[in-house]
VMD Tcl script that builds the backbone (N, CA, C; Angstrom):
set m [mol new atoms 540]
animate dup $m
set s [atomselect $m all]
$s set {name element resname resid chain x y z} {
  {N N MET 1 A -21.506 -62.236 -35.440}
  {CA C MET 1 A -21.567 -61.397 -34.345}
  {C C MET 1 A -22.207 -59.935 -34.921}
  {N N ALA 2 A -23.285 -59.182 -34.545}
  {CA C ALA 2 A -23.712 -57.916 -34.894}
  {C C ALA 2 A -22.892 -56.826 -34.045}
  {N N LYS 3 A -22.289 -55.909 -34.806}
  {CA C LYS 3 A -21.579 -54.886 -34.109}
  {C C LYS 3 A -22.627 -53.663 -33.811}
  {N N SER 4 A -22.169 -53.244 -32.423}
  {CA C SER 4 A -23.162 -52.141 -31.921}
  {C C SER 4 A -22.846 -50.981 -32.403}
  {N N ARG 5 A -23.806 -50.264 -33.297}
  {CA C ARG 5 A -23.335 -48.994 -33.908}
  {C C ARG 5 A -23.731 -47.824 -32.922}
  {N N LEU 6 A -23.064 -46.727 -32.882}
  {CA C LEU 6 A -23.306 -45.577 -32.291}
  {C C LEU 6 A -23.586 -44.699 -33.427}
  {N N ASP 7 A -24.964 -43.886 -32.882}
  {CA C ASP 7 A -25.325 -42.933 -33.941}
  {C C ASP 7 A -24.376 -41.265 -34.003}
  {N N PRO 8 A -24.016 -41.052 -34.997}
  {CA C PRO 8 A -22.862 -40.258 -35.010}
  {C C PRO 8 A -22.825 -39.266 -34.081}
  {N N LEU 9 A -23.617 -38.552 -33.354}
  {CA C LEU 9 A -23.519 -37.581 -32.440}
  {C C LEU 9 A -22.967 -38.255 -31.193}
  {N N SER 10 A -23.506 -39.351 -30.763}
  {CA C SER 10 A -23.032 -40.269 -29.587}
  {C C SER 10 A -21.399 -40.499 -29.998}
  {N N LEU 11 A -20.941 -40.871 -31.234}
  {CA C LEU 11 A -19.897 -41.093 -31.532}
  {C C LEU 11 A -18.880 -39.895 -31.566}
  {N N LEU 12 A -19.117 -38.776 -31.821}
  {CA C LEU 12 A -18.525 -37.361 -31.429}
  {C C LEU 12 A -18.365 -37.217 -30.029}
  {N N HIS 13 A -19.552 -37.490 -29.529}
  {CA C HIS 13 A -19.359 -37.043 -27.994}
  {C C HIS 13 A -18.533 -38.185 -27.448}
  {N N HIS 14 A -18.403 -39.291 -27.826}
  {CA C HIS 14 A -17.512 -40.340 -27.248}
  {C C HIS 14 A -15.978 -39.985 -27.434}
  {N N MET 15 A -15.718 -39.335 -28.675}
  {CA C MET 15 A -14.291 -38.993 -29.198}
  {C C MET 15 A -13.749 -37.687 -28.101}
  {N N GLN 16 A -14.918 -36.954 -28.101}
  {CA C GLN 16 A -14.410 -35.716 -27.218}
  {C C GLN 16 A -14.086 -36.019 -25.938}
  {N N GLN 17 A -14.824 -36.841 -25.167}
  {CA C GLN 17 A -14.616 -37.246 -23.821}
  {C C GLN 17 A -13.109 -38.102 -23.799}
  {N N GLN 18 A -12.823 -38.838 -24.844}
  {CA C GLN 18 A -11.477 -39.356 -24.820}
  {C C GLN 18 A -10.574 -38.570 -25.231}
  {N N SER 19 A -10.696 -37.442 -25.859}
  {CA C SER 19 A -9.634 -36.458 -26.166}
  {C C SER 19 A -9.335 -35.832 -24.974}
  {N N ARG 20 A -10.384 -35.235 -24.291}
  {CA C ARG 20 A -10.283 -34.612 -22.993}
  {C C ARG 20 A -9.422 -35.468 -21.871}
  {N N SER 21 A -9.901 -36.736 -21.679}
  {CA C SER 21 A -9.090 -37.582 -20.777}
  {C C SER 21 A -7.748 -37.737 -21.100}
  {N N ASN 22 A -7.268 -37.782 -22.307}
  {CA C ASN 22 A -6.040 -38.122 -22.769}
  {C C ASN 22 A -5.125 -36.674 -22.977}
  {N N SER 23 A -5.799 -35.568 -22.761}
  {CA C SER 23 A -5.029 -34.217 -23.205}
  {C C SER 23 A -4.067 -33.974 -22.033}
  {N N PRO 24 A -2.799 -33.220 -22.458}
  {CA C PRO 24 A -1.999 -32.803 -21.461}
  {C C PRO 24 A -2.058 -31.837 -20.518}
  {N N GLY 25 A -3.121 -30.966 -21.258}
  {CA C GLY 25 A -3.634 -29.963 -20.385}
  {C C GLY 25 A -2.776 -28.620 -20.922}
  {N N LEU 26 A -3.209 -27.449 -20.539}
  {CA C LEU 26 A -2.790 -26.254 -21.246}
  {C C LEU 26 A -1.361 -25.868 -20.218}
  {N N PRO 27 A -0.515 -25.250 -20.925}
  {CA C PRO 27 A 0.720 -24.946 -20.189}
  {C C PRO 27 A 0.394 -23.874 -18.869}
  {N N GLU 28 A 1.403 -23.742 -18.103}
  {CA C GLU 28 A 1.024 -22.797 -17.061}
  {C C GLU 28 A 1.296 -21.394 -17.499}
  {N N GLN 29 A 0.339 -20.393 -16.970}
  {CA C GLN 29 A 0.792 -19.047 -17.507}
  {C C GLN 29 A 1.719 -18.732 -16.535}
  {N N VAL 30 A 2.871 -18.187 -17.254}
  {CA C VAL 30 A 3.936 -17.579 -16.706}
  {C C VAL 30 A 3.922 -15.935 -16.886}
  {N N GLN 31 A 3.838 -15.094 -15.887}
  {CA C GLN 31 A 3.921 -13.858 -15.513}
  {C C GLN 31 A 5.300 -13.314 -15.970}
  {N N LEU 32 A 5.477 -12.760 -17.128}
  {CA C LEU 32 A 6.888 -12.176 -17.300}
  {C C LEU 32 A 7.123 -10.990 -16.639}
  {N N ALA 33 A 8.459 -10.963 -16.302}
  {CA C ALA 33 A 8.817 -9.665 -15.486}
  {C C ALA 33 A 9.014 -8.624 -16.510}
  {N N THR 34 A 8.645 -7.299 -16.074}
  {CA C THR 34 A 8.922 -6.003 -17.002}
  {C C THR 34 A 10.382 -5.866 -16.709}
  {N N LEU 35 A 10.910 -5.604 -18.177}
  {CA C LEU 35 A 12.284 -5.211 -18.178}
  {C C LEU 35 A 12.567 -3.954 -18.237}
  {N N TRP 36 A 13.474 -3.267 -17.803}
  {CA C TRP 36 A 13.550 -1.915 -18.002}
  {C C TRP 36 A 15.171 -1.839 -18.810}
  {N N SER 37 A 15.249 -1.102 -19.877}
  {CA C SER 37 A 16.557 -1.213 -20.695}
  {C C SER 37 A 17.256 0.086 -20.586}
  {N N GLY 38 A 18.665 0.076 -20.770}
  {CA C GLY 38 A 19.297 1.320 -20.715}
  {C C GLY 38 A 20.671 0.857 -21.338}
  {N N LEU 39 A 21.366 1.966 -21.610}
  {CA C LEU 39 A 22.815 1.931 -22.152}
  {C C LEU 39 A 23.596 2.029 -21.047}
  {N N GLY 40 A 24.661 0.970 -20.823}
  {CA C GLY 40 A 25.452 0.961 -19.795}
  {C C GLY 40 A 26.716 1.766 -20.135}
  {N N PHE 41 A 27.386 2.442 -19.200}
  {CA C PHE 41 A 28.545 3.014 -19.620}
  {C C PHE 41 A 29.375 3.307 -17.923}
  {N N ARG 42 A 30.699 3.513 -18.102}
  {CA C ARG 42 A 31.453 3.479 -17.028}
  {C C ARG 42 A 32.190 4.690 -16.886}
  {N N ILE 43 A 32.257 5.462 -15.579}
  {CA C ILE 43 A 33.004 6.682 -15.412}
  {C C ILE 43 A 33.833 6.458 -14.193}
  {N N ALA 44 A 35.055 6.449 -14.266}
  {CA C ALA 44 A 36.066 5.964 -13.308}
  {C C ALA 44 A 35.489 4.675 -12.818}
  {N N ASP 45 A 35.400 4.346 -11.652}
  {CA C ASP 45 A 34.923 3.114 -11.299}
  {C C ASP 45 A 33.609 2.962 -11.027}
  {N N ILE 46 A 32.705 3.782 -11.405}
  {CA C ILE 46 A 31.014 3.788 -11.174}
  {C C ILE 46 A 30.588 3.402 -12.437}
  {N N GLN 47 A 29.616 2.436 -12.617}
  {CA C GLN 47 A 28.763 1.969 -13.623}
  {C C GLN 47 A 27.222 2.442 -13.671}
  {N N PHE 48 A 26.911 3.096 -14.622}
  {CA C PHE 48 A 25.693 4.072 -14.659}
  {C C PHE 48 A 24.797 2.833 -15.983}
  {N N VAL 49 A 23.642 3.177 -15.892}
  {CA C VAL 49 A 22.747 3.010 -17.120}
  {C C VAL 49 A 21.894 4.252 -17.129}
  {N N THR 50 A 21.678 4.602 -18.539}
  {CA C THR 50 A 20.731 5.839 -18.855}
  {C C THR 50 A 19.819 5.314 -19.759}
  {N N PRO 51 A 18.502 5.858 -19.625}
  {CA C PRO 51 A 17.432 5.280 -20.705}
  {C C PRO 51 A 18.027 5.827 -21.808}
  {N N LEU 52 A 17.549 4.780 -23.064}
  {CA C LEU 52 A 17.999 4.996 -24.325}
  {C C LEU 52 A 17.473 6.242 -24.809}
  {N N ASP 53 A 16.442 6.597 -24.657}
  {CA C ASP 53 A 15.723 8.004 -25.066}
  {C C ASP 53 A 16.631 9.314 -24.771}
  {N N GLN 54 A 17.577 9.130 -23.876}
  {CA C GLN 54 A 18.292 10.241 -23.637}
  {C C GLN 54 A 19.783 10.453 -24.361}
  {N N ILE 55 A 19.866 9.317 -25.234}
  {CA C ILE 55 A 21.368 9.247 -25.695}
  {C C ILE 55 A 20.904 9.035 -27.489}
  {N N SER 56 A 21.348 10.045 -28.143}
  {CA C SER 56 A 21.138 9.839 -29.426}
  {C C SER 56 A 22.129 8.950 -30.315}
  {N N GLU 57 A 23.324 8.851 -29.988}
  {CA C GLU 57 A 24.571 8.371 -30.473}
  {C C GLU 57 A 25.610 7.848 -29.696}
  {N N VAL 58 A 26.624 6.830 -29.935}
  {CA C VAL 58 A 27.719 6.672 -29.135}
  {C C VAL 58 A 28.774 6.575 -30.243}
  {N N LEU 59 A 29.828 7.535 -29.926}
  {CA C LEU 59 A 31.124 7.523 -30.974}
  {C C LEU 59 A 32.212 7.341 -30.304}
  {N N HIS 60 A 33.293 6.905 -31.358}
  {CA C HIS 60 A 34.562 7.025 -30.880}
  {C C HIS 60 A 35.126 8.678 -30.631}
  {N N CYS 61 A 35.954 8.964 -29.925}
  {CA C CYS 61 A 36.270 10.157 -29.882}
  {C C CYS 61 A 36.871 11.000 -30.559}
  {N N PRO 62 A 36.333 11.860 -31.399}
  {CA C PRO 62 A 36.906 12.527 -32.725}
  {C C PRO 62 A 38.036 13.538 -32.128}
  {N N SER 63 A 38.674 14.087 -33.091}
  {CA C SER 63 A 39.491 15.472 -32.694}
  {C C SER 63 A 38.652 16.627 -32.261}
  {N N MET 64 A 39.520 17.181 -31.266}
  {CA C MET 64 A 38.776 18.382 -30.597}
  {C C MET 64 A 39.544 19.451 -30.828}
  {N N THR 65 A 38.668 20.708 -30.604}
  {CA C THR 65 A 39.154 21.900 -30.601}
  {C C THR 65 A 39.180 22.646 -29.105}
  {N N PRO 66 A 40.051 22.885 -28.415}
  {CA C PRO 66 A 40.100 23.401 -27.135}
  {C C PRO 66 A 39.268 24.884 -27.482}
  {N N VAL 67 A 38.725 25.099 -26.439}
  {CA C VAL 67 A 37.911 26.589 -26.052}
  {C C VAL 67 A 38.694 27.287 -24.907}
  {N N PRO 68 A 39.095 28.392 -25.365}
  {CA C PRO 68 A 39.796 28.891 -24.234}
  {C C PRO 68 A 38.699 29.474 -23.170}
  {N N GLY 69 A 39.399 29.711 -22.146}
  {CA C GLY 69 A 38.475 30.451 -20.922}
  {C C GLY 69 A 37.543 29.609 -20.288}
  {N N THR 70 A 37.359 28.176 -20.302}
  {CA C THR 70 A 36.499 27.241 -19.954}
  {C C THR 70 A 37.064 26.429 -18.985}
  {N N LYS 71 A 36.162 25.788 -18.256}
  {CA C LYS 71 A 36.549 24.807 -17.071}
  {C C LYS 71 A 37.301 23.748 -17.729}
  {N N SER 72 A 38.188 23.040 -16.980}
  {CA C SER 72 A 38.875 21.752 -17.433}
  {C C SER 72 A 38.046 20.568 -18.009}
  {N N TRP 73 A 37.152 20.511 -17.251}
  {CA C TRP 73 A 36.298 19.608 -17.854}
  {C C TRP 73 A 35.413 19.619 -19.247}
  {N N LEU 74 A 35.460 20.782 -19.766}
  {CA C LEU 74 A 35.017 21.113 -21.088}
  {C C LEU 74 A 36.405 20.932 -22.177}
  {N N LYS 75 A 36.235 19.806 -22.567}
  {CA C LYS 75 A 37.443 19.482 -23.313}
  {C C LYS 75 A 37.707 20.164 -24.529}
  {N N GLY 76 A 36.306 20.663 -25.088}
  {CA C GLY 76 A 36.416 21.547 -26.455}
  {C C GLY 76 A 35.321 21.180 -27.294}
  {N N ILE 77 A 35.510 21.468 -28.533}
  {CA C ILE 77 A 34.318 21.155 -29.361}
  {C C ILE 77 A 34.696 20.282 -30.590}
  {N N ALA 78 A 33.609 19.697 -31.221}
  {CA C ALA 78 A 34.061 18.561 -32.353}
  {C C ALA 78 A 32.988 18.668 -33.218}
  {N N ASN 79 A 33.456 18.639 -34.573}
  {CA C ASN 79 A 32.584 18.563 -35.543}
  {C C ASN 79 A 32.242 16.976 -35.948}
  {N N VAL 80 A 30.811 16.809 -35.638}
  {CA C VAL 80 A 30.623 15.519 -36.106}
  {C C VAL 80 A 29.339 15.253 -37.202}
  {N N ARG 81 A 29.908 15.087 -38.409}
  {CA C ARG 81 A 29.024 15.303 -39.564}
  {C C ARG 81 A 28.513 16.279 -39.781}
  {N N GLY 82 A 29.056 17.678 -39.379}
  {CA C GLY 82 A 28.635 19.005 -39.840}
  {C C GLY 82 A 27.728 19.605 -38.534}
  {N N THR 83 A 27.965 18.975 -37.638}
  {CA C THR 83 A 27.119 19.575 -36.148}
  {C C THR 83 A 28.378 19.664 -35.183}
  {N N LEU 84 A 28.087 21.065 -34.766}
  {CA C LEU 84 A 29.477 21.143 -33.662}
  {C C LEU 84 A 28.805 20.882 -32.155}
  {N N TYR 85 A 29.598 19.854 -31.661}
  {CA C TYR 85 A 29.089 19.293 -30.196}
  {C C TYR 85 A 30.346 19.925 -29.067}
  {N N THR 86 A 29.918 20.349 -27.970}
  {CA C THR 86 A 30.601 20.725 -26.905}
  {C C THR 86 A 30.821 19.083 -26.230}
  {N N ILE 87 A 32.190 18.963 -25.970}
  {CA C ILE 87 A 32.591 17.841 -25.458}
  {C C ILE 87 A 33.043 18.082 -24.056}
  {N N VAL 88 A 32.361 17.135 -23.079}
  {CA C VAL 88 A 32.481 17.260 -21.551}
  {C C VAL 88 A 32.899 15.789 -20.951}
  {N N ASP 89 A 34.288 16.030 -20.173}
  {CA C ASP 89 A 34.674 14.852 -19.708}
  {C C ASP 89 A 33.870 14.705 -18.439}
  {N N LEU 90 A 32.867 13.509 -18.621}
  {CA C LEU 90 A 32.001 13.323 -17.459}
  {C C LEU 90 A 32.843 12.896 -15.993}
  {N N ALA 91 A 33.812 12.254 -16.309}
  {CA C ALA 91 A 34.571 11.764 -15.070}
  {C C ALA 91 A 35.162 13.053 -14.276}
  {N N GLU 92 A 35.778 14.079 -15.268}
  {CA C GLU 92 A 36.591 15.127 -14.671}
  {C C GLU 92 A 35.411 16.013 -14.128}
  {N N TYR 93 A 34.127 16.229 -14.612}
  {CA C TYR 93 A 33.261 17.134 -14.121}
  {C C TYR 93 A 32.798 16.763 -12.572}
  {N N PHE 94 A 32.909 15.388 -12.666}
  {CA C PHE 94 A 32.532 14.943 -11.138}
  {C C PHE 94 A 33.730 14.809 -10.197}
  {N N GLY 95 A 35.011 15.384 -10.830}
  {CA C GLY 95 A 36.053 15.366 -9.873}
  {C C GLY 95 A 37.036 14.202 -9.832}
  {N N LYS 96 A 36.629 13.407 -10.801}
  {CA C LYS 96 A 37.560 12.092 -10.694}
  {C C LYS 96 A 38.516 12.279 -11.810}
  {N N GLN 97 A 39.391 11.378 -11.899}
  {CA C GLN 97 A 40.628 11.634 -13.149}
  {C C GLN 97 A 39.871 11.671 -14.324}
  {N N PRO 98 A 40.644 12.480 -15.176}
  {CA C PRO 98 A 39.985 12.722 -16.535}
  {C C PRO 98 A 40.252 11.428 -17.341}
  {N N VAL 99 A 39.269 11.344 -18.204}
  {CA C VAL 99 A 39.098 10.339 -19.203}
  {C C VAL 99 A 40.482 10.440 -20.170}
  {N N GLU 100 A 41.122 9.447 -20.269}
  {CA C GLU 100 A 42.187 9.406 -21.441}
  {C C GLU 100 A 41.470 8.802 -22.639}
  {N N PRO 101 A 41.414 9.527 -23.830}
  {CA C PRO 101 A 40.729 8.731 -24.903}
  {C C PRO 101 A 41.669 7.520 -25.131}
  {N N ASP 102 A 41.236 6.617 -25.371}
  {CA C ASP 102 A 41.656 4.998 -25.877}
  {C C ASP 102 A 40.627 4.315 -26.486}
  {N N GLU 103 A 41.054 3.097 -26.586}
  {CA C GLU 103 A 40.156 2.307 -27.598}
  {C C GLU 103 A 39.020 2.187 -26.847}
  {N N LYS 104 A 38.646 2.138 -25.502}
  {CA C LYS 104 A 37.474 1.822 -24.850}
  {C C LYS 104 A 36.503 3.063 -24.419}
  {N N SER 105 A 37.060 4.291 -24.479}
  {CA C SER 105 A 36.688 5.757 -24.111}
  {C C SER 105 A 35.698 5.913 -25.460}
  {N N ARG 106 A 34.387 6.581 -25.095}
  {CA C ARG 106 A 33.422 6.809 -25.954}
  {C C ARG 106 A 32.821 7.977 -25.678}
  {N N LEU 107 A 32.152 8.703 -26.731}
  {CA C LEU 107 A 31.273 10.073 -26.532}
  {C C LEU 107 A 30.046 9.430 -26.765}
  {N N LEU 108 A 28.958 9.983 -25.704}
  {CA C LEU 108 A 27.551 9.728 -25.532}
  {C C LEU 108 A 26.787 11.224 -25.932}
  {N N ILE 109 A 26.269 11.047 -27.314}
  {CA C ILE 109 A 25.654 12.402 -27.429}
  {C C ILE 109 A 24.294 12.477 -26.705}
  {N N MET 110 A 24.167 13.481 -26.027}
  {CA C MET 110 A 23.141 13.576 -25.241}
  {C C MET 110 A 21.976 13.889 -26.319}
  {N N ASN 111 A 20.679 13.627 -26.176}
  {CA C ASN 111 A 19.453 13.609 -26.756}
  {C C ASN 111 A 18.536 14.568 -25.950}
  {N N ILE 112 A 19.126 15.807 -25.791}
  {CA C ILE 112 A 18.374 16.889 -25.084}
  {C C ILE 112 A 18.076 17.919 -26.156}
  {N N ALA 113 A 16.854 18.484 -25.974}
  {CA C ALA 113 A 16.522 19.493 -26.868}
  {C C ALA 113 A 17.366 20.940 -26.772}
  {N N GLY 114 A 18.025 21.298 -27.916}
  {CA C GLY 114 A 18.359 22.409 -27.987}
  {C C GLY 114 A 20.026 22.459 -27.115}
  {N N LEU 115 A 20.470 21.324 -26.933}
  {CA C LEU 115 A 21.983 21.121 -26.242}
  {C C LEU 115 A 22.602 20.074 -27.247}
  {N N ASN 116 A 23.672 20.733 -27.794}
  {CA C ASN 116 A 24.572 19.909 -28.380}
  {C C ASN 116 A 25.845 19.472 -27.557}
  {N N THR 117 A 25.718 18.611 -26.885}
  {CA C THR 117 A 26.516 18.187 -25.996}
  {C C THR 117 A 27.051 16.636 -25.950}
  {N N ALA 118 A 28.192 16.071 -25.998}
  {CA C ALA 118 A 28.561 14.543 -25.962}
  {C C ALA 118 A 29.416 14.683 -24.529}
  {N N LEU 119 A 29.174 13.494 -24.118}
  {CA C LEU 119 A 29.895 13.173 -22.653}
  {C C LEU 119 A 30.971 12.198 -23.024}
  {N N LEU 120 A 32.114 12.441 -22.660}
  {CA C LEU 120 A 33.292 11.667 -22.545}
  {C C LEU 120 A 33.351 10.607 -21.522}
  {N N VAL 121 A 33.269 9.476 -21.932}
  {CA C VAL 121 A 33.023 8.387 -20.566}
  {C C VAL 121 A 34.149 7.516 -20.915}
  {N N ASN 122 A 34.495 6.682 -19.666}
  {CA C ASN 122 A 35.877 5.864 -19.943}
  {C C ASN 122 A 35.421 4.465 -20.723}
  {N N GLU 123 A 34.235 4.198 -20.734}
  {CA C GLU 123 A 33.788 2.900 -21.136}
  {C C GLU 123 A 32.282 2.812 -21.540}
  {N N VAL 124 A 31.757 2.383 -22.796}
  {CA C VAL 124 A 30.355 2.097 -22.919}
  {C C VAL 124 A 30.448 0.618 -22.816}
  {N N LEU 125 A 29.319 0.004 -21.857}
  {CA C LEU 125 A 29.117 -1.384 -21.353}
  {C C LEU 125 A 27.870 -1.977 -22.321}
  {N N GLY 126 A 27.351 -1.369 -23.143}
  {CA C GLY 126 A 26.415 -1.935 -23.968}
  {C C GLY 126 A 24.865 -1.903 -23.173}
  {N N LEU 127 A 23.985 -2.481 -24.062}
  {CA C LEU 127 A 22.763 -2.511 -23.566}
  {C C LEU 127 A 22.449 -3.379 -22.313}
  {N N ARG 128 A 21.895 -2.724 -21.634}
  {CA C ARG 128 A 21.698 -3.526 -20.032}
  {C C ARG 128 A 20.041 -3.764 -19.777}
  {N N HIS 129 A 19.785 -4.863 -19.498}
  {CA C HIS 129 A 18.288 -4.957 -19.010}
  {C C HIS 129 A 18.256 -5.411 -17.633}
  {N N PHE 130 A 17.250 -4.847 -16.749}
  {CA C PHE 130 A 17.187 -5.213 -15.543}
  {C C PHE 130 A 15.498 -5.375 -15.264}
  {N N ASP 131 A 15.574 -6.222 -14.258}
  {CA C ASP 131 A 13.994 -6.555 -13.782}
  {C C ASP 131 A 13.461 -5.314 -13.244}
  {N N GLU 132 A 12.524 -4.463 -13.839}
  {CA C GLU 132 A 12.036 -3.166 -13.074}
  {C C GLU 132 A 11.427 -3.318 -11.755}
  {N N GLU 133 A 10.856 -4.518 -11.278}
  {CA C GLU 133 A 10.143 -4.409 -9.956}
  {C C GLU 133 A 11.235 -5.042 -8.941}
  {N N MET 134 A 12.442 -5.727 -9.347}
  {CA C MET 134 A 12.703 -6.411 -8.190}
  {C C MET 134 A 14.162 -5.689 -7.797}
  {N N GLU 135 A 14.776 -5.056 -8.743}
  {CA C GLU 135 A 15.999 -4.767 -8.701}
  {C C GLU 135 A 16.287 -3.122 -8.428}
  {N N ARG 136 A 15.192 -2.271 -8.375}
  {CA C ARG 136 A 15.325 -0.823 -8.188}
  {C C ARG 136 A 15.650 -0.480 -6.861}
  {N N HIS 137 A 16.546 0.442 -6.878}
  {CA C HIS 137 A 17.117 0.833 -5.236}
  {C C HIS 137 A 17.279 2.142 -5.061}
  {N N ASN 138 A 17.183 2.845 -4.020}
  {CA C ASN 138 A 17.274 4.212 -3.654}
  {C C ASN 138 A 18.741 4.472 -3.290}
  {N N VAL 139 A 19.169 5.475 -4.142}
  {CA C VAL 139 A 20.623 5.887 -3.690}
  {C C VAL 139 A 20.499 7.404 -3.239}
  {N N ALA 140 A 19.423 7.861 -2.776}
  {CA C ALA 140 A 19.637 9.165 -2.148}
  {C C ALA 140 A 20.629 9.763 -1.301}
  {N N LYS 141 A 21.018 8.495 -0.631}
  {CA C LYS 141 A 22.144 8.726 0.351}
  {C C LYS 141 A 23.633 8.370 -0.140}
  {N N ALA 142 A 23.665 7.968 -1.512}
  {CA C ALA 142 A 25.019 7.766 -2.006}
  {C C ALA 142 A 25.834 9.036 -1.707}
  {N N ASP 143 A 27.127 8.511 -1.344}
  {CA C ASP 143 A 28.081 9.811 -1.048}
  {C C ASP 143 A 28.895 9.932 -2.255}
  {N N ASP 144 A 28.767 9.499 -3.334}
  {CA C ASP 144 A 29.804 9.876 -4.651}
  {C C ASP 144 A 29.032 11.114 -5.232}
  {N N PRO 145 A 29.709 11.984 -5.528}
  {CA C PRO 145 A 29.231 13.261 -6.394}
  {C C PRO 145 A 28.502 12.783 -7.699}
  {N N ALA 146 A 29.027 11.700 -8.345}
  {CA C ALA 146 A 28.554 11.281 -9.625}
  {C C ALA 146 A 27.128 10.863 -9.470}
  {N N MET 147 A 26.694 10.073 -8.229}
  {CA C MET 147 A 25.309 9.791 -7.993}
  {C C MET 147 A 24.423 10.927 -7.819}
  {N N ILE 148 A 24.636 12.065 -7.904}
  {CA C ILE 148 A 23.745 13.249 -7.816}
  {C C ILE 148 A 22.818 13.406 -8.857}
  {N N HIS 149 A 23.089 12.900 -10.095}
  {CA C HIS 149 A 22.099 12.770 -11.111}
  {C C HIS 149 A 21.589 11.463 -11.390}
  {N N ALA 150 A 21.882 10.267 -10.339}
  {CA C ALA 150 A 21.105 9.177 -10.485}
  {C C ALA 150 A 19.710 9.024 -9.929}
  {N N ARG 151 A 18.837 8.531 -10.635}
  {CA C ARG 151 A 17.591 8.411 -10.280}
  {C C ARG 151 A 16.932 6.840 -9.728}
  {N N GLY 152 A 17.628 6.359 -9.000}
  {CA C GLY 152 A 17.487 4.998 -8.499}
  {C C GLY 152 A 18.808 4.235 -9.066}
  {N N ALA 153 A 18.782 2.998 -8.836}
  {CA C ALA 153 A 19.825 2.058 -9.244}
  {C C ALA 153 A 19.317 0.666 -9.314}
  {N N PHE 154 A 19.816 -0.271 -10.245}
  {CA C PHE 154 A 19.981 -1.456 -9.827}
  {C C PHE 154 A 20.944 -2.393 -9.523}
  {N N LEU 155 A 20.636 -3.474 -8.775}
  {CA C LEU 155 A 21.837 -4.363 -8.197}
  {C C LEU 155 A 21.850 -5.335 -9.027}
  {N N ARG 156 A 22.840 -5.858 -9.688}
  {CA C ARG 156 A 22.923 -7.114 -10.129}
  {C C ARG 156 A 24.457 -7.558 -10.244}
  {N N ASP 157 A 24.535 -8.806 -9.575}
  {CA C ASP 157 A 25.585 -9.477 -9.373}
  {C C ASP 157 A 26.480 -8.799 -8.376}
  {N N GLU 158 A 25.932 -8.128 -7.396}
  {CA C GLU 158 A 26.961 -7.299 -6.541}
  {C C GLU 158 A 27.549 -6.036 -6.973}
  {N N VAL 159 A 26.873 -5.584 -8.279}
  {CA C VAL 159 A 27.496 -4.302 -9.076}
  {C C VAL 159 A 26.099 -3.397 -8.966}
  {N N LEU 160 A 26.325 -2.085 -8.380}
  {CA C LEU 160 A 25.366 -1.312 -8.336}
  {C C LEU 160 A 25.628 -0.416 -9.606}
  {N N TRP 161 A 24.322 -0.316 -10.150}
  {CA C TRP 161 A 24.291 0.336 -11.659}
  {C C TRP 161 A 23.232 1.379 -11.307}
  {N N GLY 162 A 24.135 2.531 -11.226}
  {CA C GLY 162 A 23.171 4.038 -11.110}
  {C C GLY 162 A 22.190 4.119 -12.344}
  {N N VAL 163 A 21.123 4.706 -12.186}
  {CA C VAL 163 A 20.348 5.369 -13.571}
  {C C VAL 163 A 20.534 6.587 -13.672}
  {N N PHE 164 A 21.479 6.983 -14.642}
  {CA C PHE 164 A 21.893 8.153 -14.854}
  {C C PHE 164 A 20.678 8.956 -15.729}
  {N N ASP 165 A 20.376 10.176 -15.042}
  {CA C ASP 165 A 19.448 11.243 -15.785}
  {C C ASP 165 A 19.977 12.266 -16.298}
  {N N MET 166 A 20.225 12.215 -17.862}
  {CA C MET 166 A 20.941 13.124 -18.551}
  {C C MET 166 A 20.065 14.423 -18.660}
  {N N GLN 167 A 18.917 14.444 -18.583}
  {CA C GLN 167 A 18.398 15.419 -18.257}
  {C C GLN 167 A 18.336 16.507 -17.200}
  {N N SER 168 A 18.223 15.642 -16.139}
  {CA C SER 168 A 18.747 16.422 -14.714}
  {C C SER 168 A 20.153 17.130 -14.813}
  {N N LEU 169 A 21.292 16.398 -15.299}
  {CA C LEU 169 A 22.397 16.962 -15.575}
  {C C LEU 169 A 22.487 18.131 -16.686}
  {N N ALA 170 A 21.669 18.109 -17.830}
  {CA C ALA 170 A 21.433 19.090 -18.734}
  {C C ALA 170 A 20.839 20.424 -17.897}
  {N N GLU 171 A 20.126 20.360 -16.947}
  {CA C GLU 171 A 19.380 21.381 -16.001}
  {C C GLU 171 A 20.199 21.866 -15.179}
  {N N SER 172 A 21.102 21.365 -14.810}
  {CA C SER 172 A 22.196 21.664 -13.568}
  {C C SER 172 A 22.895 23.177 -13.808}
  {N N GLY 173 A 22.892 23.858 -13.089}
  {CA C GLY 173 A 23.430 25.380 -13.287}
  {C C GLY 173 A 24.973 25.022 -13.385}
  {N N VAL 174 A 25.645 24.259 -12.461}
  {CA C VAL 174 A 27.097 23.949 -12.639}
  {C C VAL 174 A 27.399 23.547 -13.955}
  {N N PHE 175 A 26.587 22.506 -14.623}
  {CA C PHE 175 A 27.029 21.923 -15.806}
  {C C PHE 175 A 26.908 22.964 -16.923}
  {N N MET 176 A 25.821 24.084 -16.843}
  {CA C MET 176 A 25.793 24.849 -17.974}
  {C C MET 176 A 26.621 26.103 -17.823}
  {N N ASN 177 A 27.387 26.160 -16.442}
  {CA C ASN 177 A 28.409 27.326 -16.422}
  {C C ASN 177 A 29.744 26.969 -16.608}
  {N N VAL 178 A 30.134 26.991 -18.059}
  {CA C VAL 178 A 31.475 26.439 -18.575}
  {C C VAL 178 A 32.627 27.459 -18.346}
  {N N ALA 179 A 32.272 28.695 -18.061}
  {CA C ALA 179 A 33.419 29.653 -17.876}
  {C C ALA 179 A 34.202 29.307 -16.908}
  {N N ALA 180 A 35.548 29.582 -17.028}
  {CA C ALA 180 A 36.483 29.493 -15.918}
  {C C ALA 180 A 36.497 30.540 -14.979}
}
mol reanalyze $m
mol bondsrecalc $m
mol representation Tube
mol addrep $m
């Protein structure tokens, strides 16, 4: 019996057709959500996130030297690796119970040009990621004084995370007026 022979070009064309008919196809293109990332922290009972570029460092609370004649929320100054930082109790600044330095409390060193200030907060909650498009909420009508420097919020698992703007805080006349 004579075998029918295909010329090489026909053979390649036949192989291509069989490959296409048996291929599983391309995977679906999935559009990934744009994530917004920030550092989570807590003052009193309110949770915030702040953009990563507004914080230069997170520290345990060092020993502080009180500064006479200042408001009670200015806890003093501290030497951190040769640089003096003004320490502000952020909870007390907003009229809440002062932060008691403990194993959870931390200092957030603000990354604001010309301002050597660290904010004492109740707790740092780590890096947080939010779906930028789906979870942003307006907090203009929030009644808590701490939300005055929030530029929106994210709602996740029934917890509202205010987006805290360090630059707004630094530009506040009340924040800059520390004299008692």
